[in-house]
MARBA-3410 file (N, C-alpha, C, O; in Angstrom, 1 decimal):
192
-2.1,6.0,14.0,-3.1,6.1,13.0,-4.0,4.9,13.2,-3.6,3.8,13.2 ~ -5.1,5.2,13.5,-6.0,4.0,14.1,-6.4,3.1,13.2,-6.7,2.0,13.6 ~ -6.6,3.2,11.8,-7.0,2.2,10.7,-6.0,1.5,10.6,-6.2,0.3,10.8 ~ -4.7,2.0,10.2,-3.5,1.3,10.0,-3.3,0.0,11.2,-3.2,-1.2,11.0 ~ -3.3,0.8,12.5,-2.8,-0.4,13.4,-3.8,-1.4,13.6,-3.4,-2.5,14.1
-5.4,-1.1,13.1,-6.3,-2.0,13.4,-6.0,-3.0,12.2,-6.1,-4.2,12.4 ~ -5.7,-2.6,11.0,-5.6,-3.5,10.0,-4.2,-4.5,10.2,-4.1,-5.7,10.0 ~ -3.3,-3.7,10.8,-2.2,-4.6,11.0,-2.3,-5.7,12.1,-1.8,-6.8,11.9 ~ -3.2,-5.4,13.2,-3.3,-6.3,14.4,-4.4,-7.3,14.0,-4.5,-8.4,14.5 ~ -5.3,-6.7,13.0,-6.3,-7.8,12.7,-5.9,-8.7,11.3,-6.5,-9.7,10.8
-5.0,-8.4,10.9,-4.3,-9.3,9.7,-3.0,-9.9,10.0,-2.5,-10.7,9.2 ~ -2.5,-9.7,11.0,-1.0,-10.1,11.5,-0.8,-11.5,11.3,0.3,-11.9,11.0 ~ -1.9,-12.6,11.6,-2.0,-13.9,11.5,-1.6,-14.2,10.1,-0.6,-14.9,9.8 ~ -2.5,-13.7,9.2,-2.6,-14.0,7.8,-1.4,-13.6,7.3,-0.8,-14.3,6.4 ~ -1.0,-12.5,7.6,0.5,-11.9,7.0,1.5,-13.0,7.4,2.2,-13.5,6.5
1.6,-13.4,8.8,2.7,-14.2,9.1,2.6,-15.4,8.3,3.6,-15.8,7.7 ~ 1.4,-16.1,8.3,1.2,-17.4,7.6,1.6,-17.3,6.3,2.3,-18.2,5.9 ~ 1.3,-16.1,5.4,1.8,-16.1,4.1,3.2,-15.8,4.0,3.7,-16.3,3.0 ~ 3.9,-15.1,4.8,5.5,-15.0,4.7,6.0,-16.5,5.0,6.6,-17.1,4.2 ~ 5.6,-17.1,6.1,6.0,-18.4,6.3,5.9,-19.7,5.4,6.7,-20.6,5.2
4.6,-19.6,4.8,4.5,-20.4,3.9,5.3,-20.2,2.4,5.8,-21.2,1.8 ~ 5.3,-19.0,1.9,6.1,-18.6,0.9,7.3,-18.9,1.0,7.7,-19.7,0.0 ~ 8.2,-18.6,1.9,9.5,-18.5,2.4,10.5,-18.2,1.3,11.2,-19.0,0.9 ~ 10.4,-17.1,0.7,10.9,-16.6,-0.5,12.4,-17.1,-0.5,12.8,-17.8,-1.4 ~ 13.2,-16.8,0.5,14.6,-17.0,0.5,15.1,-18.3,0.4,16.2,-18.6,0.0
14.1,-19.2,0.9,14.4,-20.7,0.7,14.3,-21.1,-0.5,15.2,-21.7,-1.1 ~ 13.1,-20.7,-1.1,12.5,-21.1,-2.4,13.3,-20.4,-3.6,13.3,-20.9,-4.6 ~ 13.7,-19.6,-3.5,14.4,-18.7,-4.7,16.1,-18.7,-4.6,16.7,-18.0,-3.8 ~ 16.6,-19.6,-5.5,18.0,-19.6,-5.1,18.7,-19.4,-6.4,20.0,-19.3,-6.4 ~ 18.0,-19.3,-7.7,18.6,-19.1,-8.7,17.6,-18.2,-9.6,16.4,-18.1,-9.4
18.2,-17.5,-10.5,17.5,-16.6,-11.5,16.3,-17.1,-12.0,15.3,-16.4,-12.1 ~ 16.2,-18.5,-12.3,15.1,-19.1,-12.7,14.2,-19.5,-12.0,13.1,-19.8,-12.6 ~ 14.4,-19.7,-10.4,13.6,-19.7,-9.4,13.0,-18.4,-9.3,11.8,-18.4,-9.2 ~ 13.7,-17.4,-9.4,13.2,-15.7,-9.3,12.1,-15.8,-10.4,10.9,-15.8,-10.2 ~ 12.6,-15.9,-11.5,11.6,-15.6,-12.7,10.2,-16.4,-12.7,9.3,-16.1,-13.5
10.2,-17.6,-11.8,9.0,-18.3,-11.6,8.2,-17.6,-10.5,7.0,-17.6,-10.6 ~ 8.8,-17.0,-9.4,8.1,-16.4,-8.5,7.7,-15.2,-9.1,6.5,-15.0,-9.2 ~ 8.4,-14.5,-9.6,7.9,-13.1,-10.3,6.5,-13.3,-11.3,5.6,-12.6,-11.4 ~ 6.6,-14.4,-12.0,5.3,-14.7,-12.8,4.2,-14.8,-12.0,3.1,-14.3,-12.3 ~ 4.4,-15.4,-10.8,3.2,-15.9,-9.9,2.8,-14.4,-9.3,1.6,-14.1,-9.1
3.8,-13.5,-9.0,3.5,-12.1,-8.5,2.6,-11.3,-9.6,1.6,-10.7,-9.4 ~ 3.3,-11.4,-10.7,2.6,-10.7,-11.9,1.2,-11.2,-12.3,0.3,-10.4,-12.7 ~ 1.1,-12.4,-12.2,-0.4,-13.0,-12.5,-1.3,-12.9,-11.4,-2.5,-13.3,-11.6 ~ -0.9,-12.4,-10.3,-1.7,-12.0,-9.3,-1.9,-10.5,-9.1,-3.0,-10.0,-9.0 ~ -0.9,-9.8,-9.1,-1.1,-8.3,-9.1,-1.8,-7.8,-10.4,-2.5,-6.8,-10.3
-1.6,-8.3,-11.6,-2.1,-7.9,-12.8,-3.9,-7.6,-12.7,-4.5,-6.5,-12.7 ~ -4.5,-8.7,-12.5,-5.8,-8.6,-12.2,-6.2,-8.3,-11.0,-7.4,-7.8,-11.1 ~ -5.8,-8.4,-9.8,-6.2,-7.5,-8.8,-6.1,-5.9,-8.9,-6.9,-5.2,-8.3 ~ -4.9,-5.3,-9.6,-4.7,-4.2,-9.6,-5.8,-3.5,-10.6,-6.3,-2.4,-10.5 ~ -6.3,-4.5,-11.7,-7.4,-4.0,-12.7,-8.6,-3.8,-11.8,-9.3,-2.8,-11.9
-8.8,-4.8,-11.1,-10.0,-4.8,-10.1,-10.2,-3.7,-9.2,-11.3,-3.1,-9.0 ~ -9.1,-3.4,-8.7,-8.8,-2.0,-8.0,-9.1,-0.6,-8.7,-9.9,0.3,-8.4 ~ -8.3,-0.7,-9.9,-8.7,0.4,-10.7,-9.9,0.8,-11.2,-10.3,1.9,-11.5 ~ -10.8,-0.7,-11.4,-12.2,-0.4,-12.0,-13.1,0.1,-10.5,-14.2,0.6,-10.7 ~ -12.8,-0.2,-9.5,-13.6,-0.2,-8.3,-14.0,1.3,-7.8,-15.1,1.5,-7.5
-13.2,2.2,-7.9,-13.2,3.3,-7.4,-13.0,4.7,-8.6,-12.4,4.4,-9.7 ~ -13.4,5.8,-8.3,-12.8,6.8,-9.0,-11.9,7.7,-8.2,-12.2,8.7,-7.6 ~ -10.4,6.9,-8.3,-9.4,7.4,-7.7,-9.1,8.6,-7.4,-9.0,9.0,-6.3 ~ -8.9,9.3,-8.6,-8.8,11.0,-8.7,-9.5,11.8,-7.8,-9.1,12.7,-7.1 ~ -10.9,11.3,-7.9,-11.9,12.0,-7.2,-11.7,11.8,-5.7,-12.2,12.7,-4.9
-11.2,10.9,-5.4,-10.8,10.6,-3.9,-9.5,11.2,-3.5,-9.1,11.2,-2.3 ~ -8.8,11.7,-4.2,-7.4,12.4,-4.3,-6.2,11.3,-3.9,-5.4,11.4,-3.0 ~ -6.3,10.4,-4.9,-5.3,9.1,-4.7,-4.8,8.6,-6.2,-5.5,8.1,-7.0 ~ -3.6,8.9,-6.3,-2.9,8.5,-7.6,-2.8,6.9,-7.7,-1.7,6.5,-7.5 ~ -3.9,6.1,-7.9,-3.5,4.6,-7.9,-2.7,4.3,-9.0,-1.7,3.5,-8.9
-3.1,4.9,-10.1,-2.2,4.5,-11.4,-0.8,4.6,-10.9,-0.1,3.6,-11.3 ~ -0.1,5.4,-10.3,1.2,5.5,-10.0,2.0,4.5,-9.1,3.2,4.2,-9.0 ~ 0.6,3.8,-8.4,1.0,2.5,-7.3,1.1,1.1,-7.9,1.4,0.1,-7.3 ~ 0.7,1.2,-9.3,0.4,-0.1,-9.9,1.8,-1.0,-9.7,2.9,-0.3,-9.9 ~ 1.9,-2.1,-9.3,3.1,-2.9,-9.6,3.1,-4.0,-10.4,4.1,-4.8,-10.4
2.0,-4.3,-11.2,2.2,-5.2,-12.4,3.0,-4.8,-13.6,3.6,-5.7,-14.3 ~ 3.0,-3.6,-13.9,3.8,-2.8,-15.1,5.3,-3.0,-14.7,6.2,-3.1,-15.6 ~ 5.8,-3.1,-13.3,7.1,-3.3,-12.8,7.3,-4.7,-13.1,8.4,-5.0,-13.6 ~ 6.5,-5.8,-12.7,6.8,-7.1,-12.7,6.9,-7.4,-14.4,7.9,-8.1,-14.7 ~ 6.2,-6.9,-15.4,6.3,-6.9,-16.6,7.6,-6.9,-17.2,8.2,-7.7,-17.8
7.9,-5.5,-16.7,9.2,-5.0,-17.1,10.3,-6.0,-16.8,11.1,-6.3,-17.6 ~ 10.3,-6.4,-15.5,11.5,-7.4,-15.0,11.4,-8.6,-15.7,12.4,-9.2,-16.0 ~ 10.1,-9.1,-16.0,10.1,-10.4,-16.8,10.6,-10.2,-18.4,11.2,-11.1,-18.9 ~ 10.3,-9.3,-18.9,10.8,-8.9,-20.2,12.5,-8.7,-20.0,13.2,-9.0,-21.0 ~ 13.0,-8.2,-19.0,14.3,-8.1,-18.8,14.9,-9.2,-18.7,16.1,-9.2,-19.1
14.1,-10.4,-18.1,14.7,-11.7,-17.8,14.5,-12.3,-19.1,15.1,-13.4,-19.2 ~ 13.7,-12.0,-20.3,13.6,-12.7,-21.4,12.2,-13.2,-21.9,12.1,-14.0,-22.9 ~ 11.4,-12.8,-21.3,9.9,-13.2,-21.7,9.6,-12.1,-22.7,10.3,-11.1,-22.8 ~ 8.7,-12.4,-23.4,8.0,-11.6,-24.5,6.7,-11.2,-24.1,6.2,-11.9,-23.2 ~ 6.0,-10.2,-24.6,4.6,-9.8,-24.1,3.9,-10.9,-24.6,3.1,-11.3,-23.8
3.9,-11.5,-25.7,2.8,-12.7,-26.0,3.1,-13.8,-25.1,2.2,-14.5,-24.8 ~ 4.3,-14.1,-24.5,4.2,-15.2,-23.6,3.7,-14.5,-22.2,3.0,-15.2,-21.5 ~ 4.0,-13.5,-21.9,3.2,-12.9,-20.7,1.7,-12.9,-20.8,1.1,-13.5,-19.9 ~ 1.1,-12.5,-21.7,-0.1,-12.4,-22.1,-0.8,-13.8,-22.1,-2.0,-13.8,-21.8 ~ -0.2,-14.8,-22.4,-0.8,-16.1,-22.6,-0.9,-16.7,-21.1,-1.7,-17.6,-20.8
-0.1,-16.3,-20.2,-0.1,-17.0,-18.8,-1.5,-16.6,-18.0,-2.1,-15.5,-18.1 ~ -1.9,-17.8,-17.3,-3.3,-17.8,-16.6,-3.1,-16.9,-15.6,-1.9,-16.8,-15.1 ~ -4.0,-16.1,-15.2,-4.0,-15.0,-14.3,-5.2,-15.7,-13.1,-6.2,-16.5,-13.3 ~ -4.5,-14.9,-11.8,-5.2,-15.2,-10.6,-6.7,-15.1,-10.7,-7.2,-14.0,-10.9 ~ -7.7,-16.1,-10.4,-9.1,-15.8,-10.7,-9.9,-15.5,-9.0,-10.8,-14.8,-8.8
-9.2,-16.2,-8.3,-9.6,-16.1,-6.8,-9.2,-14.9,-6.0,-8.4,-14.9,-5.1 ~ -9.9,-13.9,-6.5,-9.4,-12.5,-6.0,-10.4,-12.1,-5.1,-11.6,-12.5,-5.1 ~ -10.1,-11.0,-4.0,-10.9,-10.5,-2.9,-12.3,-9.5,-3.8,-12.1,-8.8,-4.8 ~ -13.2,-9.7,-3.2,-14.4,-8.8,-3.7,-13.8,-7.4,-3.4,-13.1,-7.1,-2.4 ~ -14.1,-6.5,-4.3,-13.7,-5.0,-4.0,-15.1,-4.2,-4.4,-15.3,-3.4,-5.3
-16.0,-4.6,-3.4,-17.4,-3.9,-3.7,-17.7,-2.8,-3.0,-18.9,-2.5,-2.8 ~ -16.8,-2.2,-2.4,-17.0,-0.9,-1.6,-15.6,0.0,-1.3,-14.5,-0.5,-1.3 ~ -16.0,1.2,-1.1,-14.7,2.0,-0.9,-13.9,1.4,0.4,-12.7,1.4,0.3 ~ -14.5,0.9,1.6,-13.6,0.2,2.3,-12.9,-0.9,1.9,-11.8,-1.2,2.2 ~ -13.6,-1.6,1.1,-12.7,-2.9,0.7,-11.5,-2.6,-0.4,-10.4,-3.2,-0.5
-11.9,-1.6,-0.9,-10.5,-1.0,-1.7,-9.5,-0.8,-1.1,-8.4,-1.2,-1.6 ~ -9.7,0.1,0.2,-8.8,0.7,1.0,-8.2,-0.8,1.7,-7.0,-1.0,1.7 ~ -8.8,-1.4,2.2,-8.1,-2.7,2.9,-7.4,-3.5,1.7,-6.4,-4.1,2.0 ~ -7.9,-3.6,0.5,-6.9,-4.5,-0.1,-5.9,-3.7,-0.7,-4.9,-4.3,-1.2 ~ -5.9,-2.4,-0.7,-4.8,-1.6,-1.1,-3.8,-1.5,0.1,-2.6,-1.5,-0.2
-4.3,-1.6,1.6,-3.4,-1.6,2.6,-2.4,-2.9,2.2,-1.1,-2.8,2.3 ~ -2.8,-4.0,1.8,-2.0,-5.2,1.6,-0.8,-5.1,0.6,0.3,-5.6,0.9 ~ -1.1,-4.3,-0.6,-0.7,-4.0,-1.8,0.5,-3.1,-1.3,1.7,-3.5,-1.4 ~ 0.1,-1.9,-0.8,1.3,-0.9,-0.2,2.0,-1.4,0.7,3.2,-1.3,0.6 ~ 1.5,-2.1,1.9,2.4,-2.7,2.8,3.5,-3.5,2.2,4.6,-3.4,2.7
3.1,-4.3,1.3,4.1,-5.0,0.6,5.2,-4.5,0.0,6.2,-5.2,-0.1 ~ 5.2,-3.2,-0.4,6.3,-2.5,-0.7,7.7,-2.3,0.5,8.9,-2.1,0.2 ~ 7.0,-2.5,1.8,7.9,-2.4,2.6,8.6,-3.3,3.1,9.7,-3.0,3.7 ~ 8.1,-4.7,2.8,8.8,-5.7,2.7,9.5,-6.0,1.2,10.4,-6.9,1.1 ~ 9.1,-5.4,0.3,9.9,-5.5,-0.7,11.4,-5.0,-1.0,12.3,-5.3,-1.8
11.3,-4.1,0.1,12.5,-3.4,0.0,13.9,-4.2,0.8,15.0,-3.9,0.5 ~ 13.4,-5.2,1.8,14.3,-6.1,2.1,14.5,-7.2,1.2,15.6,-7.7,1.1 ~ 13.4,-7.7,0.3,13.5,-8.6,-0.5,14.6,-8.2,-1.5,15.6,-8.9,-1.8 ~ 14.3,-7.1,-2.0,15.3,-6.7,-3.0,16.5,-6.5,-2.8,17.4,-6.8,-3.6 ~ 16.6,-6.1,-1.6,18.3,-6.3,-1.1,18.9,-7.6,-0.8,20.1,-7.8,-0.8
17.9,-8.4,-0.7,18.5,-9.9,-0.6,18.6,-10.3,-2.0,19.7,-10.8,-2.2 ~ 17.9,-10.2,-3.1,18.1,-10.6,-4.5,19.3,-9.9,-5.0,20.1,-10.4,-5.7 ~ 19.1,-8.7,-4.5,20.6,-7.9,-5.2,21.6,-8.8,-4.9,22.3,-9.3,-5.8 ~ 21.8,-9.1,-3.3,23.1,-9.6,-2.9,23.3,-11.2,-3.4,24.4,-11.7,-3.6 ~ 22.1,-11.8,-3.5,22.4,-13.3,-3.7,22.3,-13.5,-5.3,23.0,-14.4,-5.8
21.6,-12.9,-6.1,21.4,-12.9,-7.5,21.9,-11.9,-8.6,22.0,-12.1,-9.8 ~ 22.2,-10.8,-7.9,22.8,-9.6,-8.5,21.7,-9.1,-9.2,21.9,-8.7,-10.4 ~ 20.4,-9.0,-8.9,19.1,-8.4,-9.4,19.2,-7.0,-8.9,19.4,-6.7,-7.7 ~ 19.0,-6.0,-10.0,19.1,-4.6,-9.4,17.7,-4.3,-10.3,17.1,-5.0,-11.1 ~ 17.3,-2.8,-9.8,16.0,-2.2,-10.7,16.3,-2.6,-12.2,15.4,-3.0,-12.9
17.6,-2.3,-12.8,17.6,-2.3,-13.8,17.9,-3.6,-14.7,17.9,-3.6,-15.9 ~ 18.1,-4.8,-13.9,18.5,-6.2,-14.4,17.2,-7.2,-13.9,17.3,-8.5,-13.9 ~ 16.1,-6.5,-13.6,15.0,-7.6,-13.3,14.5,-7.3,-12.1,13.6,-8.0,-11.8 ~ 14.9,-6.4,-11.1,14.4,-6.4,-9.9,13.8,-5.2,-9.6,14.2,-4.7,-8.5 ~ 13.0,-4.4,-10.2,12.2,-3.4,-10.2,10.9,-3.7,-9.4,10.4,-2.9,-8.6
10.2,-4.9,-9.6,8.9,-5.0,-8.8,9.3,-5.0,-7.4,8.7,-4.3,-6.6 ~ 10.5,-5.9,-7.0,10.6,-5.7,-5.3,11.0,-4.5,-5.0,10.6,-4.0,-3.9 ~ 11.7,-3.8,-5.7,12.3,-2.6,-5.4,11.5,-1.4,-5.2,11.7,-0.5,-4.4 ~ 10.4,-1.6,-5.9,9.0,-0.5,-5.6,9.5,0.8,-5.8,10.0,1.3,-6.8 ~ 9.2,1.4,-4.7,9.3,3.0,-4.5,10.9,3.2,-4.2,11.3,4.3,-4.1
11.6,2.2,-4.0,13.1,2.6,-3.7,13.1,3.5,-2.3,12.5,3.4,-1.3 ~ 14.0,4.4,-2.6,14.1,5.5,-1.5,13.0,6.1,-1.0,13.0,6.6,0.1 ~ 11.9,6.1,-1.9,10.6,6.8,-1.5,9.4,5.9,-1.0,8.2,6.2,-1.1 ~ 9.9,4.8,-0.4,9.0,3.8,0.1,8.5,4.2,1.5,7.4,3.9,1.6 ~ 8.9,4.7,2.3,8.8,5.0,3.6,7.5,6.4,3.4,6.4,6.4,3.9
8.0,7.2,2.6,7.1,8.5,2.5,5.8,8.0,1.6,4.7,8.5,1.8 ~ 6.0,7.2,0.6,4.6,6.6,0.0,3.9,5.9,1.0,2.6,6.0,1.0 ~ 4.4,5.3,1.8,3.8,4.7,2.9,3.0,5.6,3.9,1.8,5.4,4.3 ~ 3.7,6.4,4.2,2.8,7.6,5.2,1.8,8.1,4.2,0.7,8.0,4.5 ~ 2.0,8.5,3.4,1.2,9.0,2.2,-0.1,8.3,2.1,-1.2,8.8,2.1
0.1,6.9,1.9,-1.2,6.1,2.0,-1.7,6.0,3.2,-2.9,6.0,3.3 ~ -1.1,6.0,4.3,-1.7,5.9,5.8,-2.7,6.8,5.9,-3.9,6.6,6.1 ~ -2.0,8.1,5.7,-2.7,9.5,5.9,-4.2,9.3,5.0,-5.3,9.2,5.6 ~ -4.0,9.2,3.7,-5.1,9.2,3.0,-6.2,8.0,3.4,-7.4,8.1,3.2 ~ -5.7,7.0,4.0,-6.6,5.7,4.2,-7.1,6.2,5.6,-8.4,6.0,5.9
-6.5,6.6,6.4,-7.2,7.4,7.8,-8.3,8.4,7.4,-9.4,8.3,7.9 ~ -8.1,9.2,6.5,-9.0,10.4,5.9,-10.3,9.6,5.2,-11.4,10.1,5.1 ~ -10.0,8.5,4.8,-11.2,7.6,4.1,-12.0,7.4,5.2,-13.2,7.7,5.2 ~ -11.4,6.7,6.4,-12.0,6.1,7.2,-12.7,7.1,8.3,-13.6,6.6,9.0 ~ -12.3,8.2,8.4,-12.8,9.1,9.4,-14.0,9.7,8.6,-15.0,9.9,9.3
-14.1,10.0,7.4,-15.2,10.4,6.3,-16.2,9.4,6.1,-17.2,9.7,5.5 ~ -16.2,8.3,6.7,-17.1,7.1,6.1,-18.0,6.7,7.2,-18.2,7.3,8.3 ~ -18.7,5.7,6.8,-19.6,5.3,7.7,-19.1,4.3,8.9,-17.9,4.0,8.8 ~ -19.8,3.8,9.8,-19.5,3.3,11.0,-18.8,1.9,10.7,-18.0,1.4,11.5 ~ -19.3,1.3,9.5,-18.7,-0.1,9.5,-17.7,0.0,8.5,-17.5,-1.1,7.9
-17.1,0.8,8.2,-15.9,1.1,7.2,-14.7,0.2,7.6,-14.3,-0.7,6.8 ~ -14.1,0.5,9.0,-13.1,0.0,9.3,-13.3,-2.0,9.4,-12.4,-2.8,9.1 ~ -14.4,-2.2,9.7,-14.9,-3.6,9.5,-14.3,-4.1,8.3,-13.3,-4.8,8.1 ~ -15.4,-3.5,7.3,-15.2,-3.9,5.8,-13.7,-3.9,5.4,-13.2,-4.9,4.9 ~ -13.0,-2.7,5.6,-11.7,-2.7,5.3,-10.7,-3.8,5.9,-9.6,-4.1,5.3
-11.0,-4.5,7.1,-10.4,-5.4,7.6,-10.5,-6.8,7.0,-9.7,-7.7,6.8 ~ -11.8,-6.8,6.7,-12.3,-8.2,5.9,-11.7,-8.1,4.5,-11.2,-9.1,4.0 ~ -11.8,-7.1,4.0,-11.2,-7.0,2.4,-9.6,-7.4,2.6,-9.1,-8.3,1.9 ~ -8.9,-6.9,3.6,-7.1,-7.0,3.6,-7.1,-8.4,4.1,-6.2,-9.0,3.6 ~ -7.9,-9.3,4.8,-7.9,-10.5,5.4,-8.0,-11.2,4.0,-7.2,-12.1,3.8
-9.1,-10.9,3.2,-9.5,-11.6,1.9,-8.1,-11.5,0.8,-7.8,-12.4,0.0 ~ -7.6,-10.6,0.8,-6.5,-10.1,-0.1,-5.4,-11.1,0.4,-4.9,-11.8,-0.4 ~ -5.1,-11.2,1.7,-4.1,-11.9,2.1,-4.1,-13.4,1.8,-3.1,-14.1,1.6 ~ -5.5,-13.9,1.8,-5.9,-15.3,1.5,-5.7,-15.5,-0.1,-5.2,-16.5,-0.4 ~ -6.0,-14.4,-1.0,-5.9,-14.7,-2.2,-4.3,-14.9,-2.5,-3.8,-15.7,-3.3
-3.6,-13.8,-1.8,-2.2,-14.1,-2.1,-1.7,-15.5,-1.8,-1.1,-16.1,-2.7 ~ -1.9,-16.0,-0.4,-1.5,-17.3,-0.2,-2.1,-18.4,-1.0,-1.6,-19.6,-1.2 ~ -3.3,-18.0,-1.6,-3.7,-19.3,-2.6,-3.0,-19.4,-3.8,-2.8,-20.5,-4.3 ~ -2.6,-18.1,-4.4,-2.0,-18.2,-5.8,-0.5,-18.2,-5.5,0.2,-18.7,-6.3 ~ 0.1,-17.7,-4.6,1.6,-17.8,-4.5,2.0,-19.1,-3.7,3.2,-19.4,-3.9
1.5,-19.8,-3.2,1.7,-21.1,-2.7,1.4,-22.1,-3.4,1.8,-23.2,-2.9 ~ 1.0,-22.1,-4.4,0.5,-23.2,-5.2,1.5,-24.1,-6.0,1.0,-25.1,-6.7
END
């Protein structure tokens, strides 16, 4: 898959820097640490996913974006861990988000969000073993699509490739820029 290969190679440095700086397994040793981490992910995903939802007519493009949103999973986990909806609604949201000003930018941003579900499988297993968190006890966000993760990733990849093939010549360049900007937004918000 040409576009996914390009996105992976052109964002590898930003992806690696984010993982190294976030250093989840060293920073999260207790359920309270986990709750704080989940709040950061929730307050980033919710506005970013809304920006993506508003950017395109997803059904017309043959993509069920609503089924891929992760903020509702994080909200569910936080409620499971004791937060109330008023608590969650009062939290400040990330504002330095990537511009989703084109079809290509939406695909690039979604590449980062969908790709994070792959790493989420490893993270989910780690927190299950270290903190006893399961999808039922506060671990749905990182569990993501669970056993369907690889299939959902392939479906996204095929869809993204189709979008690139049917688009203008600068589509890939714009998608890469948006993916890099999305990693930058993650780094700014999650490493604060």
